[in-house]
MIDODO-171322 format. One record per residue: residue number from 1; residue in one letter; x, y, z of N, C-alpha, C in turn. Coordinates in nm, 2 decimals. Last residue first. Example, Ala and Ser with C-alpha at 12.3 -4.5 7.8 and 13.67 -1.06 7.14 Angstrom:
% residues 2
+------+------+--------+--------+--------+--------+--------+--------+--------+--------+--------+
! resi ! resn !   n.xx !   n.yy !   n.zz !  ca.xx !  ca.yy !  ca.zz !   c.xx !   c.yy !   c.zz !
+------+------+--------+--------+--------+--------+--------+--------+--------+--------+--------+
!    2 !    s !   1.28 !  -0.22 !   0.71 !   1.37 !  -0.11 !   0.71 !   1.29 !   0.00 !   0.79 !
!    1 !    a !   1.32 !  -0.57 !   0.78 !   1.23 !  -0.45 !   0.78 !   1.32 !  -0.33 !   0.78 !
+------+------+--------+--------+--------+--------+--------+--------+--------+--------+--------+
This chain:
% residues 93
+------+------+--------+--------+--------+--------+--------+--------+--------+--------+--------+
! resi ! resn !   n.xx !   n.yy !   n.zz !  ca.xx !  ca.yy !  ca.zz !   c.xx !   c.yy !   c.zz !
+------+------+--------+--------+--------+--------+--------+--------+--------+--------+--------+
!   93 !    t !   1.42 !   1.80 !  -0.85 !   1.41 !   1.88 !  -1.01 !   1.45 !   2.02 !  -1.00 !
!   92 !    l !   1.57 !   1.57 !  -0.64 !   1.55 !   1.74 !  -0.69 !   1.57 !   1.74 !  -0.79 !
!   91 !    i !   1.36 !   1.26 !  -0.49 !   1.41 !   1.35 !  -0.62 !   1.40 !   1.52 !  -0.61 !
!   90 !    p !   1.22 !   1.25 !  -0.28 !   1.33 !   1.26 !  -0.27 !   1.42 !   1.30 !  -0.37 !
!   89 !    s !   0.91 !   1.47 !  -0.21 !   1.00 !   1.35 !  -0.28 !   1.16 !   1.36 !  -0.27 !
!   88 !    t !   0.81 !   1.64 !  -0.06 !   0.88 !   1.50 !  -0.01 !   0.97 !   1.42 !  -0.12 !
!   87 !    q !   0.72 !   1.85 !  -0.26 !   0.77 !   1.88 !  -0.11 !   0.88 !   1.77 !  -0.03 !
!   86 !    n !   0.59 !   1.71 !  -0.48 !   0.70 !   1.82 !  -0.47 !   0.77 !   1.86 !  -0.31 !
!   85 !    k !   0.34 !   1.60 !  -0.28 !   0.46 !   1.51 !  -0.33 !   0.59 !   1.60 !  -0.42 !
!   84 !    y !   0.22 !   1.80 !  -0.18 !   0.27 !   1.74 !  -0.07 !   0.39 !   1.65 !  -0.17 !
!   83 !    g !   0.17 !   1.94 !  -0.42 !   0.27 !   2.01 !  -0.35 !   0.31 !   1.91 !  -0.24 !
!   82 !    k !   0.00 !   1.75 !  -0.55 !   0.12 !   1.77 !  -0.54 !   0.21 !   1.89 !  -0.55 !
!   81 !    a !  -0.17 !   1.72 !  -0.36 !  -0.12 !   1.62 !  -0.35 !   0.00 !   1.70 !  -0.43 !
!   80 !    l !  -0.28 !   2.00 !  -0.40 !  -0.29 !   1.95 !  -0.23 !  -0.17 !   1.82 !  -0.24 !
!   79 !    e !  -0.43 !   1.98 !  -0.65 !  -0.32 !   2.07 !  -0.60 !  -0.21 !   2.07 !  -0.49 !
!   78 !    a !  -0.61 !   1.76 !  -0.58 !  -0.50 !   1.76 !  -0.65 !  -0.32 !   1.86 !  -0.67 !
!   77 !    p !  -0.76 !   1.70 !  -0.27 !  -0.74 !   1.79 !  -0.40 !  -0.59 !   1.76 !  -0.51 !
!   76 !    i !  -0.84 !   1.40 !  -0.20 !  -0.76 !   1.51 !  -0.17 !  -0.76 !   1.58 !  -0.28 !
!   75 !    n !  -1.10 !   1.25 !  -0.11 !  -1.06 !   1.29 !  -0.20 !  -1.00 !   1.40 !  -0.20 !
!   74 !    k !  -1.16 !   1.13 !   0.12 !  -1.11 !   1.09 !   0.04 !  -1.09 !   1.12 !  -0.07 !
!   73 !    i !  -1.05 !   1.24 !   0.45 !  -1.07 !   1.29 !   0.33 !  -1.05 !   1.19 !   0.23 !
!   72 !    r !  -1.15 !   1.15 !   0.77 !  -1.02 !   1.14 !   0.73 !  -1.10 !   1.19 !   0.51 !
!   71 !    s !  -1.16 !   1.26 !   1.07 !  -1.23 !   1.24 !   0.97 !  -1.10 !   1.24 !   0.89 !
!   70 !    f !  -1.05 !   1.27 !   1.38 !  -1.21 !   1.32 !   1.37 !  -1.28 !   1.27 !   1.22 !
!   69 !    i !  -0.86 !   1.05 !   1.52 !  -0.87 !   1.14 !   1.42 !  -1.01 !   1.10 !   1.40 !
!   68 !    h !  -0.78 !   0.88 !   1.70 !  -0.72 !   1.00 !   1.73 !  -0.82 !   1.08 !   1.57 !
!   67 !    i !  -0.84 !   0.60 !   1.71 !  -0.95 !   0.68 !   1.75 !  -0.90 !   0.79 !   1.72 !
!   66 !    k !  -0.68 !   0.51 !   1.48 !  -0.81 !   0.59 !   1.40 !  -0.87 !   0.65 !   1.54 !
!   65 !    y !  -0.32 !   0.62 !   1.54 !  -0.43 !   0.54 !   1.58 !  -0.56 !   0.61 !   1.56 !
!   64 !    v !  -0.04 !   0.61 !   1.37 !  -0.15 !   0.71 !   1.44 !  -0.28 !   0.59 !   1.43 !
!   63 !    d !   0.29 !   0.55 !   1.34 !   0.16 !   0.50 !   1.38 !   0.06 !   0.57 !   1.44 !
!   62 !    a !   0.52 !   0.70 !   1.10 !   0.45 !   0.65 !   1.26 !   0.34 !   0.61 !   1.24 !
!   61 !    t !   0.85 !   0.76 !   1.03 !   0.73 !   0.67 !   0.99 !   0.64 !   0.64 !   1.13 !
!   60 !    g !   1.01 !   1.10 !   0.93 !   1.02 !   0.95 !   0.95 !   0.86 !   0.87 !   0.95 !
!   59 !    d !   1.12 !   1.31 !   0.77 !   1.03 !   1.20 !   0.68 !   1.02 !   1.06 !   0.73 !
!   58 !    p !   1.16 !   1.45 !   1.00 !   1.03 !   1.53 !   0.90 !   1.00 !   1.40 !   0.79 !
!   57 !    d !   1.19 !   1.42 !   1.31 !   1.25 !   1.34 !   1.25 !   1.12 !   1.32 !   1.09 !
!   56 !    g !   1.18 !   1.64 !   1.43 !   1.26 !   1.65 !   1.47 !   1.29 !   1.47 !   1.34 !
!   55 !    l !   0.90 !   1.74 !   1.34 !   1.00 !   1.81 !   1.34 !   1.15 !   1.76 !   1.36 !
!   54 !    y !   0.66 !   1.58 !   1.22 !   0.75 !   1.55 !   1.36 !   0.89 !   1.63 !   1.30 !
!   53 !    w !   0.51 !   1.71 !   1.06 !   0.44 !   1.67 !   1.17 !   0.55 !   1.66 !   1.29 !
!   52 !    p !   0.63 !   2.00 !   0.83 !   0.63 !   1.87 !   0.89 !   0.59 !   1.85 !   1.05 !
!   51 !    i !   0.38 !   2.17 !   0.68 !   0.52 !   2.17 !   0.79 !   0.50 !   2.05 !   0.81 !
!   50 !    m !   0.28 !   2.32 !   0.41 !   0.30 !   2.17 !   0.46 !   0.44 !   2.18 !   0.60 !
!   49 !    a !   0.06 !   2.59 !   0.34 !   0.18 !   2.56 !   0.40 !   0.20 !   2.40 !   0.46 !
!   48 !    v !  -0.15 !   2.79 !   0.19 !  -0.12 !   2.64 !   0.26 !  -0.01 !   2.63 !   0.26 !
!   47 !    t !  -0.25 !   3.17 !   0.16 !  -0.15 !   3.01 !   0.09 !  -0.17 !   2.91 !   0.23 !
!   46 !    v !  -0.49 !   3.40 !   0.11 !  -0.43 !   3.29 !   0.22 !  -0.32 !   3.19 !   0.09 !
!   45 !    q !  -0.51 !   3.76 !   0.07 !  -0.44 !   3.63 !  -0.02 !  -0.41 !   3.53 !   0.10 !
!   44 !    g !  -0.49 !   4.01 !   0.18 !  -0.69 !   3.92 !   0.19 !  -0.59 !   3.78 !   0.17 !
!   43 !    p !  -0.23 !   4.12 !   0.02 !  -0.37 !   4.18 !   0.11 !  -0.47 !   4.12 !   0.08 !
!   42 !    q !  -0.05 !   3.90 !  -0.16 !  -0.15 !   3.99 !  -0.15 !  -0.26 !   4.02 !  -0.03 !
!   41 !    q !   0.10 !   3.70 !  -0.06 !   0.16 !   3.82 !  -0.08 !   0.09 !   3.94 !  -0.10 !
!   40 !    g !  -0.05 !   3.54 !   0.25 !  -0.02 !   3.55 !   0.11 !   0.03 !   3.68 !   0.05 !
!   39 !    p !  -0.06 !   3.39 !   0.56 !  -0.06 !   3.50 !   0.50 !   0.01 !   3.54 !   0.33 !
!   38 !    q !  -0.15 !   3.07 !   0.59 !  -0.05 !   3.12 !   0.57 !  -0.06 !   3.26 !   0.51 !
!   37 !    l !  -0.27 !   2.74 !   0.73 !  -0.27 !   2.84 !   0.66 !  -0.20 !   2.98 !   0.64 !
!   36 !    s !  -0.12 !   2.40 !   0.71 !  -0.12 !   2.57 !   0.78 !  -0.16 !   2.70 !   0.69 !
!   35 !    l !  -0.15 !   2.09 !   0.73 !  -0.12 !   2.18 !   0.65 !  -0.16 !   2.32 !   0.78 !
!   34 !    v !   0.13 !   1.86 !   0.80 !   0.07 !   1.93 !   0.88 !   0.01 !   2.04 !   0.79 !
!   33 !    r !   0.27 !   1.57 !   0.66 !   0.31 !   1.70 !   0.68 !   0.16 !   1.74 !   0.79 !
!   32 !    a !   0.45 !   1.32 !   0.70 !   0.34 !   1.34 !   0.77 !   0.41 !   1.51 !   0.76 !
!   31 !    r !   0.67 !   1.06 !   0.62 !   0.68 !   1.17 !   0.57 !   0.56 !   1.28 !   0.58 !
!   30 !    e !   0.41 !   0.80 !   0.68 !   0.55 !   0.87 !   0.66 !   0.51 !   1.01 !   0.62 !
!   29 !    i !   0.21 !   0.57 !   0.85 !   0.23 !   0.67 !   0.78 !   0.40 !   0.75 !   0.73 !
!   28 !    t !  -0.04 !   0.34 !   0.93 !   0.10 !   0.35 !   0.92 !   0.15 !   0.49 !   0.84 !
!   27 !    y !  -0.30 !   0.38 !   1.15 !  -0.28 !   0.37 !   1.02 !  -0.07 !   0.37 !   1.04 !
!   26 !    e !  -0.54 !   0.10 !   1.32 !  -0.46 !   0.23 !   1.31 !  -0.40 !   0.25 !   1.16 !
!   25 !    t !  -0.72 !  -0.06 !   1.33 !  -0.71 !   0.03 !   1.48 !  -0.62 !   0.15 !   1.43 !
!   24 !    d !  -0.71 !  -0.26 !   1.21 !  -0.86 !  -0.22 !   1.21 !  -0.84 !  -0.10 !   1.30 !
!   23 !    t !  -0.44 !  -0.11 !   0.95 !  -0.46 !  -0.18 !   1.03 !  -0.68 !  -0.19 !   1.06 !
!   22 !    e !  -0.26 !  -0.06 !   0.69 !  -0.34 !  -0.02 !   0.75 !  -0.40 !  -0.11 !   0.82 !
!   21 !    d !   0.08 !   0.16 !   0.56 !   0.01 !   0.00 !   0.60 !  -0.13 !   0.06 !   0.69 !
!   20 !    i !   0.12 !   0.40 !   0.43 !   0.22 !   0.27 !   0.43 !   0.09 !   0.13 !   0.47 !
!   19 !    l !   0.08 !   0.66 !   0.32 !  -0.02 !   0.58 !   0.39 !   0.12 !   0.46 !   0.35 !
!   18 !    r !   0.18 !   1.02 !   0.33 !   0.17 !   0.89 !   0.24 !   0.18 !   0.76 !   0.34 !
!   17 !    a !   0.02 !   1.30 !   0.45 !   0.07 !   1.17 !   0.45 !   0.07 !   1.08 !   0.37 !
!   16 !    i !  -0.18 !   1.57 !   0.60 !  -0.10 !   1.50 !   0.48 !   0.04 !   1.40 !   0.46 !
!   15 !    v !  -0.35 !   1.64 !   0.83 !  -0.29 !   1.60 !   0.82 !  -0.25 !   1.51 !   0.69 !
!   14 !    e !  -0.48 !   1.90 !   1.02 !  -0.53 !   1.86 !   0.91 !  -0.36 !   1.79 !   0.89 !
!   13 !    e !  -0.56 !   1.93 !   1.38 !  -0.46 !   1.93 !   1.30 !  -0.50 !   1.81 !   1.14 !
!   12 !    g !  -0.75 !   1.92 !   1.61 !  -0.78 !   2.01 !   1.44 !  -0.67 !   2.04 !   1.33 !
!   11 !    n !  -0.78 !   1.68 !   1.75 !  -0.67 !   1.80 !   1.79 !  -0.70 !   1.92 !   1.69 !
!   10 !    l !  -0.82 !   1.47 !   1.58 !  -0.95 !   1.49 !   1.68 !  -0.89 !   1.68 !   1.73 !
!    9 !    a !  -0.74 !   1.55 !   1.25 !  -0.72 !   1.47 !   1.38 !  -0.79 !   1.54 !   1.50 !
!    8 !    k !  -0.81 !   1.48 !   0.94 !  -0.88 !   1.57 !   1.05 !  -0.78 !   1.49 !   1.15 !
!    7 !    f !  -0.62 !   1.31 !   0.67 !  -0.71 !   1.31 !   0.79 !  -0.74 !   1.42 !   0.86 !
!    6 !    m !  -0.50 !   1.21 !   0.38 !  -0.56 !   1.35 !   0.45 !  -0.59 !   1.28 !   0.56 !
!    5 !    i !  -0.26 !   0.99 !   0.22 !  -0.39 !   1.02 !   0.30 !  -0.40 !   1.13 !   0.37 !
!    4 !    l !  -0.13 !   0.82 !  -0.10 !  -0.13 !   0.98 !   0.04 !  -0.30 !   0.93 !   0.08 !
!    3 !    e !  -0.04 !   0.54 !  -0.10 !  -0.13 !   0.63 !  -0.16 !  -0.09 !   0.71 !  -0.06 !
!    2 !    d !   0.11 !   0.24 !  -0.06 !   0.16 !   0.31 !  -0.09 !   0.07 !   0.48 !  -0.18 !
!    1 !    m !   0.07 !  -0.12 !   0.01 !  -0.02 !  -0.01 !   0.01 !   0.08 !   0.16 !  -0.03 !
+------+------+--------+--------+--------+--------+--------+--------+--------+--------+--------+
């Protein structure tokens, strides 16, 4: 299993990550990023920043228990998926 997952945690964080494995009780993810709204360059403009969920190991693997997830987004917007892949790809372009 190697796909993207996006969810909203009970604490309000929106997370996008690569899904490595799934069981009945947890997701195993890697390269998790928290979505954060940031002011844009123009007045009133807002952009989305992707901040590593684990600052000490931004590309690491983690187990996330499903009981800590409020909801899972089924269709990740293409622009977010592309931005995530560009940020986390080990290949520099």
